[in-house]
ZAZA-20734 format. One record per atom (N, C-alpha, C): atom name; residue in one letter; residue number from 1; x, y, z. Coordinates in Angstrom, 3 decimals, padded with zeros to 6 digits. Example, Ala and Ser with C-alpha at 12.3 -4.5 7.8 and 13.67 -1.06 7.14 Angstrom:
BEGIN
[site 'N'; 'a'; 1; [013.190; -005.690; 007.800]]
[site 'CA'; 'a'; 1; [012.300; -004.500; 007.800]]
[site 'C'; 'a'; 1; [013.200; -003.300; 007.800]]
[site 'N'; 's'; 2; [012.850; -002.250; 007.080]]
[site 'CA'; 's'; 2; [013.670; -001.060; 007.140]]
[site 'C'; 's'; 2; [012.900; 000.030; 007.870]]
END
This chain:
BEGIN
[site 'N'; 'm'; 1; [081.138; 131.333; 156.383]]
[site 'CA'; 'm'; 1; [081.849; 130.351; 155.280]]
[site 'C'; 'm'; 1; [081.055; 130.736; 154.166]]
[site 'N'; 'k'; 2; [081.974; 130.973; 153.187]]
[site 'CA'; 'k'; 2; [081.219; 131.046; 151.508]]
[site 'C'; 'k'; 2; [080.768; 129.723; 151.430]]
[site 'N'; 'r'; 3; [079.570; 129.723; 150.279]]
[site 'CA'; 'r'; 3; [079.013; 128.524; 149.361]]
[site 'C'; 'r'; 3; [079.979; 128.063; 148.661]]
[site 'N'; 'k'; 4; [080.031; 127.104; 148.545]]
[site 'CA'; 'k'; 4; [080.778; 125.928; 147.672]]
[site 'C'; 'k'; 4; [080.142; 126.308; 146.124]]
[site 'N'; 'i'; 5; [080.577; 126.597; 145.417]]
[site 'CA'; 'i'; 5; [080.331; 126.076; 143.763]]
[site 'C'; 'i'; 5; [081.147; 125.606; 142.874]]
[site 'N'; 'a'; 6; [080.688; 124.708; 142.187]]
[site 'CA'; 'a'; 6; [081.597; 123.985; 141.083]]
[site 'C'; 'a'; 6; [082.456; 124.742; 140.154]]
[site 'N'; 'p'; 7; [083.777; 124.235; 139.973]]
[site 'CA'; 'p'; 7; [084.659; 125.119; 138.924]]
[site 'C'; 'p'; 7; [083.818; 125.359; 137.755]]
[site 'N'; 'i'; 8; [083.567; 126.191; 137.347]]
[site 'CA'; 'i'; 8; [082.958; 126.745; 136.359]]
[site 'C'; 'i'; 8; [083.578; 125.739; 134.759]]
[site 'N'; 'd'; 9; [085.052; 125.835; 134.453]]
[site 'CA'; 'd'; 9; [085.233; 125.503; 133.284]]
[site 'C'; 'd'; 9; [085.391; 124.083; 133.268]]
[site 'N'; 's'; 10; [085.823; 123.457; 134.409]]
[site 'CA'; 's'; 10; [085.936; 121.907; 134.281]]
[site 'C'; 's'; 10; [084.596; 121.275; 134.498]]
[site 'N'; 'a'; 11; [083.600; 121.704; 135.138]]
[site 'CA'; 'a'; 11; [082.361; 121.239; 135.173]]
[site 'C'; 'a'; 11; [081.805; 121.474; 133.852]]
[site 'N'; 'r'; 12; [081.746; 122.556; 133.119]]
[site 'CA'; 'r'; 12; [081.237; 122.441; 131.836]]
[site 'C'; 'r'; 12; [081.555; 121.676; 130.597]]
[site 'N'; 'm'; 13; [083.112; 121.448; 131.070]]
[site 'CA'; 'm'; 13; [084.109; 120.515; 129.893]]
[site 'C'; 'm'; 13; [083.228; 118.934; 130.421]]
[site 'N'; 'v'; 14; [083.122; 118.819; 131.342]]
[site 'CA'; 'v'; 14; [082.469; 117.346; 132.019]]
[site 'C'; 'v'; 14; [080.855; 117.214; 131.148]]
[site 'N'; 'e'; 15; [080.246; 118.178; 131.509]]
[site 'CA'; 'e'; 15; [078.456; 118.264; 131.160]]
[site 'C'; 'e'; 15; [078.973; 118.335; 129.577]]
[site 'N'; 't'; 16; [079.888; 118.984; 128.911]]
[site 'CA'; 't'; 16; [079.831; 119.029; 127.518]]
[site 'C'; 't'; 16; [080.263; 117.711; 126.803]]
[site 'N'; 'i'; 17; [081.311; 116.791; 127.500]]
[site 'CA'; 'i'; 17; [081.585; 115.764; 127.019]]
[site 'C'; 'i'; 17; [080.665; 114.416; 127.185]]
[site 'N'; 'y'; 18; [079.782; 114.538; 128.436]]
[site 'CA'; 'y'; 18; [078.808; 113.575; 128.686]]
[site 'C'; 'y'; 18; [077.852; 113.860; 127.861]]
[site 'N'; 'g'; 19; [077.527; 115.473; 127.329]]
[site 'CA'; 'g'; 19; [076.481; 115.415; 126.552]]
[site 'C'; 'g'; 19; [076.640; 115.039; 125.129]]
[site 'N'; 'c'; 20; [077.711; 114.794; 124.789]]
[site 'CA'; 'c'; 20; [078.228; 114.651; 123.320]]
[site 'C'; 'c'; 20; [078.265; 112.860; 123.401]]
[site 'N'; 'k'; 21; [076.996; 112.360; 122.803]]
[site 'CA'; 'k'; 21; [077.097; 110.786; 122.975]]
[site 'C'; 'k'; 21; [078.214; 110.346; 122.200]]
[site 'N'; 'w'; 22; [078.965; 111.128; 121.593]]
[site 'CA'; 'w'; 22; [079.966; 110.003; 120.666]]
[site 'C'; 'w'; 22; [081.366; 110.195; 121.452]]
[site 'N'; 's'; 23; [081.856; 111.094; 122.469]]
[site 'CA'; 's'; 23; [083.034; 111.418; 122.819]]
[site 'C'; 's'; 23; [083.624; 109.911; 123.469]]
[site 'N'; 'l'; 24; [082.917; 109.349; 124.359]]
[site 'CA'; 'l'; 24; [083.381; 108.229; 125.205]]
[site 'C'; 'l'; 24; [083.553; 107.148; 124.187]]
[site 'N'; 't'; 25; [083.167; 107.042; 122.828]]
[site 'CA'; 't'; 25; [082.998; 106.154; 121.921]]
[site 'C'; 't'; 25; [084.194; 106.672; 121.331]]
[site 'N'; 'v'; 26; [084.402; 107.914; 120.923]]
[site 'CA'; 'v'; 26; [085.842; 108.253; 120.464]]
[site 'C'; 'v'; 26; [087.280; 107.880; 121.121]]
[site 'N'; 'y'; 27; [087.061; 108.296; 122.741]]
[site 'CA'; 'y'; 27; [088.210; 107.736; 123.583]]
[site 'C'; 'y'; 27; [088.509; 106.385; 123.700]]
[site 'N'; 'h'; 28; [087.147; 105.450; 123.336]]
[site 'CA'; 'h'; 28; [087.405; 103.996; 123.183]]
[site 'C'; 'h'; 28; [088.169; 103.776; 122.110]]
[site 'N'; 'l'; 29; [087.825; 104.333; 120.673]]
[site 'CA'; 'l'; 29; [088.582; 104.008; 119.436]]
[site 'C'; 'l'; 29; [089.783; 104.461; 119.251]]
[site 'N'; 'i'; 30; [090.028; 105.484; 120.274]]
[site 'CA'; 'i'; 30; [091.489; 106.027; 120.258]]
[site 'C'; 'i'; 30; [092.197; 105.146; 120.984]]
[site 'N'; 's'; 31; [091.733; 104.614; 122.063]]
[site 'CA'; 's'; 31; [092.431; 103.572; 122.954]]
[site 'C'; 's'; 31; [092.852; 102.323; 122.473]]
[site 'N'; 'm'; 32; [092.079; 101.909; 121.060]]
[site 'CA'; 'm'; 32; [092.416; 100.696; 120.517]]
[site 'C'; 'm'; 32; [093.180; 100.738; 119.061]]
[site 'N'; 'g'; 33; [093.711; 102.039; 118.944]]
[site 'CA'; 'g'; 33; [094.668; 102.509; 118.096]]
[site 'C'; 'g'; 33; [093.790; 103.184; 116.583]]
[site 'N'; 'i'; 34; [092.579; 103.226; 116.829]]
[site 'CA'; 'i'; 34; [091.826; 103.760; 115.410]]
[site 'C'; 'i'; 34; [092.099; 105.441; 115.818]]
[site 'N'; 'n'; 35; [092.689; 106.139; 115.119]]
[site 'CA'; 'n'; 35; [093.058; 107.301; 115.647]]
[site 'C'; 'n'; 35; [092.916; 108.471; 114.225]]
[site 'N'; 'r'; 36; [091.942; 108.015; 113.116]]
[site 'CA'; 'r'; 36; [091.802; 108.304; 111.644]]
[site 'C'; 'r'; 36; [090.416; 108.645; 111.601]]
[site 'N'; 'p'; 37; [089.929; 110.142; 111.584]]
[site 'CA'; 'p'; 37; [088.329; 110.182; 111.211]]
[site 'C'; 'p'; 37; [087.752; 109.134; 110.204]]
[site 'N'; 'g'; 38; [088.406; 108.821; 109.149]]
[site 'CA'; 'g'; 38; [087.482; 108.254; 108.363]]
[site 'C'; 'g'; 38; [087.460; 106.778; 108.898]]
[site 'N'; 'e'; 39; [088.269; 106.501; 109.818]]
[site 'CA'; 'e'; 39; [088.493; 104.876; 110.154]]
[site 'C'; 'e'; 39; [087.524; 105.093; 111.396]]
[site 'N'; 'm'; 40; [087.434; 105.780; 112.073]]
[site 'CA'; 'm'; 40; [086.307; 106.291; 113.275]]
[site 'C'; 'm'; 40; [085.081; 106.048; 112.661]]
[site 'N'; 'v'; 41; [084.918; 106.419; 111.851]]
[site 'CA'; 'v'; 41; [083.326; 106.583; 110.941]]
[site 'C'; 'v'; 41; [083.001; 105.289; 110.451]]
[site 'N'; 'r'; 42; [083.789; 104.451; 109.814]]
[site 'CA'; 'r'; 42; [083.614; 103.218; 109.338]]
[site 'C'; 'r'; 42; [083.433; 102.054; 110.111]]
[site 'N'; 'k'; 43; [084.208; 102.318; 111.760]]
[site 'CA'; 'k'; 43; [083.914; 101.276; 112.456]]
[site 'C'; 'k'; 43; [083.176; 101.656; 113.554]]
[site 'N'; 't'; 44; [082.185; 102.688; 113.315]]
[site 'CA'; 't'; 44; [081.086; 102.945; 114.240]]
[site 'C'; 't'; 44; [079.851; 103.195; 113.562]]
[site 'N'; 'e'; 45; [078.987; 102.039; 113.870]]
[site 'CA'; 'e'; 45; [077.487; 102.194; 113.224]]
[site 'C'; 'e'; 45; [076.821; 103.669; 114.135]]
[site 'N'; 'g'; 46; [076.450; 104.446; 112.879]]
[site 'CA'; 'g'; 46; [075.440; 105.310; 113.074]]
[site 'C'; 'g'; 46; [076.510; 106.793; 113.389]]
[site 'N'; 'l'; 47; [077.887; 106.665; 113.450]]
[site 'CA'; 'l'; 47; [078.199; 108.022; 113.432]]
[site 'C'; 'l'; 47; [078.540; 108.684; 112.070]]
[site 'N'; 't'; 48; [078.362; 109.630; 112.146]]
[site 'CA'; 't'; 48; [078.313; 110.519; 110.532]]
[site 'C'; 't'; 48; [079.687; 111.172; 110.631]]
[site 'N'; 't'; 49; [080.237; 111.530; 109.688]]
[site 'CA'; 't'; 49; [081.634; 112.350; 109.821]]
[site 'C'; 't'; 49; [081.172; 113.743; 110.294]]
[site 'N'; 'k'; 50; [079.755; 114.370; 109.999]]
[site 'CA'; 'k'; 50; [079.790; 115.759; 110.520]]
[site 'C'; 'k'; 50; [079.643; 115.720; 111.959]]
[site 'N'; 'v'; 51; [079.003; 114.745; 112.696]]
[site 'CA'; 'v'; 51; [079.038; 114.870; 114.053]]
[site 'C'; 'v'; 51; [080.392; 114.267; 114.730]]
[site 'N'; 'l'; 52; [081.164; 113.558; 113.833]]
[site 'CA'; 'l'; 52; [082.502; 113.223; 114.670]]
[site 'C'; 'l'; 52; [083.159; 114.423; 114.573]]
[site 'N'; 'n'; 53; [083.230; 115.212; 113.337]]
[site 'CA'; 'n'; 53; [084.231; 116.449; 113.418]]
[site 'C'; 'n'; 53; [083.699; 117.380; 114.012]]
[site 'N'; 'v'; 54; [082.782; 117.554; 114.948]]
[site 'CA'; 'v'; 54; [082.196; 118.498; 116.108]]
[site 'C'; 'v'; 54; [082.570; 117.925; 117.023]]
[site 'N'; 'c'; 55; [082.483; 116.952; 117.341]]
[site 'CA'; 'c'; 55; [082.945; 116.186; 118.357]]
[site 'C'; 'c'; 55; [084.436; 116.199; 118.848]]
[site 'N'; 'l'; 56; [085.347; 115.914; 117.664]]
[site 'CA'; 'l'; 56; [086.814; 115.942; 117.825]]
[site 'C'; 'l'; 56; [086.981; 117.562; 117.966]]
[site 'N'; 'k'; 57; [086.631; 118.398; 117.223]]
[site 'CA'; 'k'; 57; [086.622; 119.853; 117.583]]
[site 'C'; 'k'; 57; [086.518; 120.395; 118.820]]
[site 'N'; 'k'; 58; [085.469; 119.816; 119.692]]
[site 'CA'; 'k'; 58; [085.383; 120.089; 120.872]]
[site 'C'; 'k'; 58; [086.323; 119.685; 121.994]]
[site 'N'; 'n'; 59; [086.535; 118.374; 121.670]]
[site 'CA'; 'n'; 59; [087.588; 117.728; 122.338]]
[site 'C'; 'n'; 59; [089.099; 118.541; 122.158]]
[site 'N'; 't'; 60; [089.211; 118.591; 121.205]]
[site 'CA'; 't'; 60; [090.501; 119.228; 120.713]]
[site 'C'; 't'; 60; [090.762; 120.946; 121.295]]
[site 'N'; 'e'; 61; [089.220; 121.373; 121.093]]
[site 'CA'; 'e'; 61; [089.168; 123.067; 121.903]]
[site 'C'; 'e'; 61; [089.455; 122.952; 123.704]]
[site 'N'; 'f'; 62; [089.190; 121.596; 124.181]]
[site 'CA'; 'f'; 62; [089.446; 121.510; 125.594]]
[site 'C'; 'f'; 62; [090.806; 121.237; 125.782]]
[site 'N'; 'g'; 63; [091.481; 120.571; 125.139]]
[site 'CA'; 'g'; 63; [092.671; 120.421; 125.302]]
[site 'C'; 'g'; 63; [092.857; 118.711; 125.631]]
[site 'N'; 'i'; 64; [091.686; 118.171; 125.423]]
[site 'CA'; 'i'; 64; [091.875; 116.791; 125.612]]
[site 'C'; 'i'; 64; [092.293; 115.636; 124.285]]
[site 'N'; 'l'; 65; [092.008; 116.185; 123.092]]
[site 'CA'; 'l'; 65; [092.857; 115.381; 122.308]]
[site 'C'; 'l'; 65; [093.635; 116.290; 121.495]]
[site 'N'; 'e'; 66; [094.508; 116.138; 120.614]]
[site 'CA'; 'e'; 66; [095.418; 116.697; 119.682]]
[site 'C'; 'e'; 66; [095.367; 116.102; 118.062]]
[site 'N'; 'r'; 67; [094.984; 117.374; 117.398]]
[site 'CA'; 'r'; 67; [094.928; 116.955; 115.838]]
[site 'C'; 'r'; 67; [096.424; 117.256; 115.425]]
[site 'N'; 'i'; 68; [096.609; 116.157; 114.845]]
[site 'CA'; 'i'; 68; [098.092; 116.034; 113.989]]
[site 'C'; 'i'; 68; [098.032; 115.755; 112.562]]
[site 'N'; 's'; 69; [098.604; 116.756; 111.877]]
[site 'CA'; 's'; 69; [098.395; 116.780; 110.475]]
[site 'C'; 's'; 69; [099.522; 116.370; 109.605]]
[site 'N'; 'y'; 70; [099.777; 115.556; 109.010]]
[site 'CA'; 'y'; 70; [100.735; 114.876; 108.305]]
[site 'C'; 'y'; 70; [100.809; 115.835; 106.895]]
[site 'N'; 'n'; 71; [101.780; 116.241; 106.500]]
[site 'CA'; 'n'; 71; [102.103; 116.974; 104.904]]
[site 'C'; 'n'; 71; [102.153; 116.119; 104.076]]
[site 'N'; 'e'; 72; [101.389; 115.089; 103.552]]
[site 'CA'; 'e'; 72; [101.022; 114.026; 102.773]]
[site 'C'; 'e'; 72; [099.893; 114.324; 101.748]]
[site 'N'; 'i'; 73; [100.068; 113.409; 100.513]]
[site 'CA'; 'i'; 73; [099.130; 113.771; 099.577]]
[site 'C'; 'i'; 73; [098.812; 111.882; 099.573]]
[site 'N'; 'p'; 74; [097.330; 111.646; 099.565]]
[site 'CA'; 'p'; 74; [096.519; 112.769; 100.158]]
[site 'C'; 'p'; 74; [096.468; 112.919; 101.592]]
[site 'N'; 'p'; 75; [095.901; 114.233; 101.942]]
[site 'CA'; 'p'; 75; [096.406; 114.493; 103.215]]
[site 'C'; 'p'; 75; [095.807; 113.587; 104.424]]
[site 'N'; 'r'; 76; [096.514; 113.705; 105.347]]
[site 'CA'; 'r'; 76; [096.174; 112.446; 107.150]]
[site 'C'; 'r'; 76; [096.185; 113.287; 108.046]]
[site 'N'; 'v'; 77; [095.309; 113.011; 108.387]]
[site 'CA'; 'v'; 77; [095.145; 113.508; 109.810]]
[site 'C'; 'v'; 77; [094.787; 112.428; 110.969]]
[site 'N'; 'e'; 78; [095.181; 112.633; 112.363]]
[site 'CA'; 'e'; 78; [095.176; 111.709; 113.247]]
[site 'C'; 'e'; 78; [095.020; 112.337; 114.349]]
[site 'N'; 'y'; 79; [094.092; 111.706; 115.463]]
[site 'CA'; 'y'; 79; [094.161; 112.481; 116.933]]
[site 'C'; 'y'; 79; [094.527; 111.777; 118.192]]
[site 'N'; 'v'; 80; [095.560; 112.465; 118.866]]
[site 'CA'; 'v'; 80; [096.058; 111.606; 119.799]]
[site 'C'; 'v'; 80; [095.650; 112.141; 121.396]]
[site 'N'; 'v'; 81; [095.368; 111.362; 122.231]]
[site 'CA'; 'v'; 81; [095.055; 111.984; 123.614]]
[site 'C'; 'v'; 81; [096.119; 112.933; 124.254]]
[site 'N'; 't'; 82; [096.092; 113.914; 124.579]]
[site 'CA'; 't'; 82; [097.189; 114.706; 125.350]]
[site 'C'; 't'; 82; [097.704; 114.516; 126.928]]
[site 'N'; 'p'; 83; [098.595; 115.041; 127.413]]
[site 'CA'; 'p'; 83; [098.822; 114.543; 128.429]]
[site 'C'; 'p'; 83; [097.749; 114.934; 129.624]]
[site 'N'; 'f'; 84; [097.057; 116.447; 129.268]]
[site 'CA'; 'f'; 84; [095.658; 116.655; 130.286]]
[site 'C'; 'f'; 84; [094.678; 115.935; 129.755]]
[site 'N'; 'g'; 85; [094.681; 115.039; 128.664]]
[site 'CA'; 'g'; 85; [093.587; 114.380; 128.352]]
[site 'C'; 'g'; 85; [093.332; 112.998; 129.297]]
[site 'N'; 'e'; 86; [094.528; 112.537; 129.145]]
[site 'CA'; 'e'; 86; [095.006; 111.169; 129.962]]
[site 'C'; 'e'; 86; [094.198; 111.686; 131.623]]
[site 'N'; 'r'; 87; [094.671; 112.409; 132.138]]
[site 'CA'; 'r'; 87; [094.310; 113.235; 133.285]]
[site 'C'; 'r'; 87; [092.856; 113.182; 133.637]]
[site 'N'; 'f'; 88; [092.264; 113.758; 132.333]]
[site 'CA'; 'f'; 88; [090.465; 113.983; 132.219]]
[site 'C'; 'f'; 88; [090.199; 112.620; 132.162]]
[site 'N'; 'l'; 89; [090.710; 111.275; 131.459]]
[site 'CA'; 'l'; 89; [089.784; 110.357; 131.168]]
[site 'C'; 'l'; 89; [090.037; 109.606; 132.508]]
[site 'N'; 'r'; 90; [091.173; 109.723; 133.151]]
[site 'CA'; 'r'; 90; [090.805; 109.212; 134.439]]
[site 'C'; 'r'; 90; [090.044; 109.701; 135.077]]
[site 'N'; 'i'; 91; [089.677; 110.932; 135.268]]
[site 'CA'; 'i'; 91; [088.476; 111.584; 136.044]]
[site 'C'; 'i'; 91; [087.200; 110.650; 135.521]]
[site 'N'; 'l'; 92; [087.153; 110.602; 134.346]]
[site 'CA'; 'l'; 92; [085.962; 110.139; 133.857]]
[site 'C'; 'l'; 92; [085.613; 108.323; 134.020]]
[site 'N'; 'e'; 93; [087.026; 107.873; 134.136]]
[site 'CA'; 'e'; 93; [086.638; 106.628; 134.596]]
[site 'C'; 'e'; 93; [086.204; 106.464; 136.126]]
[site 'N'; 'd'; 94; [086.658; 107.255; 136.763]]
[site 'CA'; 'd'; 94; [086.278; 107.334; 138.140]]
[site 'C'; 'd'; 94; [084.918; 107.827; 138.343]]
[site 'N'; 'l'; 95; [084.381; 108.557; 137.719]]
[site 'CA'; 'l'; 95; [082.986; 109.356; 137.551]]
[site 'C'; 'l'; 95; [082.230; 107.464; 137.091]]
[site 'N'; 'e'; 96; [082.809; 106.570; 135.801]]
[site 'CA'; 'e'; 96; [082.161; 105.462; 135.835]]
[site 'C'; 'e'; 96; [082.159; 104.567; 137.199]]
[site 'N'; 'q'; 97; [083.222; 104.384; 137.609]]
[site 'CA'; 'q'; 97; [083.082; 103.455; 138.634]]
[site 'C'; 'q'; 97; [082.261; 104.061; 139.592]]
[site 'N'; 'l'; 98; [082.166; 105.438; 139.941]]
[site 'CA'; 'l'; 98; [081.169; 106.074; 141.077]]
[site 'C'; 'l'; 98; [079.754; 105.463; 140.602]]
[site 'N'; 'q'; 99; [079.340; 105.292; 139.276]]
[site 'CA'; 'q'; 99; [077.803; 104.902; 139.054]]
[site 'C'; 'q'; 99; [077.971; 103.808; 139.384]]
[site 'N'; 'k'; 100; [078.844; 102.576; 138.866]]
[site 'CA'; 'k'; 100; [078.635; 101.235; 139.314]]
[site 'C'; 'k'; 100; [078.466; 100.728; 140.794]]
[site 'N'; 'd'; 101; [079.288; 101.630; 141.677]]
[site 'CA'; 'd'; 101; [078.878; 101.753; 143.071]]
[site 'C'; 'd'; 101; [077.515; 102.223; 143.360]]
[site 'N'; 'i'; 102; [076.954; 103.135; 142.916]]
[site 'CA'; 'i'; 102; [075.785; 103.536; 142.992]]
[site 'C'; 'i'; 102; [074.662; 102.577; 142.625]]
[site 'N'; 'n'; 103; [074.859; 101.940; 141.378]]
[site 'CA'; 'n'; 103; [074.011; 100.870; 141.217]]
[site 'C'; 'n'; 103; [074.008; 099.716; 142.190]]
[site 'N'; 'q'; 104; [075.089; 099.305; 142.605]]
[site 'CA'; 'q'; 104; [075.154; 098.257; 143.194]]
[site 'C'; 'q'; 104; [074.348; 098.423; 144.503]]
[site 'N'; 'd'; 105; [074.744; 099.486; 145.089]]
[site 'CA'; 'd'; 105; [073.799; 100.179; 146.429]]
[site 'C'; 'd'; 105; [072.195; 099.934; 146.257]]
[site 'N'; 'l'; 106; [072.088; 100.330; 145.133]]
[site 'CA'; 'l'; 106; [070.704; 100.532; 144.699]]
[site 'C'; 'l'; 106; [069.832; 099.115; 144.837]]
[site 'N'; 'a'; 107; [070.994; 097.978; 144.315]]
[site 'CA'; 'a'; 107; [070.286; 096.881; 143.558]]
[site 'C'; 'a'; 107; [069.995; 096.234; 145.050]]
END
């Protein structure tokens, strides 16, 4: 029997997302209908534009979020969760539930 190893890309994705302390906050904001970067920064204490842009870029590269640019003046950009992102977010919700179960078992 061969040694079982974690899938490299998905494991790296989960690690990167949990390593970014703002990704989960961004997902929550988008679920509340706040999908423009400027509004995200205004609604979240401690979040800077620079950090948000790095977070959004990572999530876009992974295919979790999609960046939509509107050809308007002033320019408008919004982020939405992709179909793949919906699947990924369900996995994160399962991980949160697993942690709650672990915490209950330890209590």
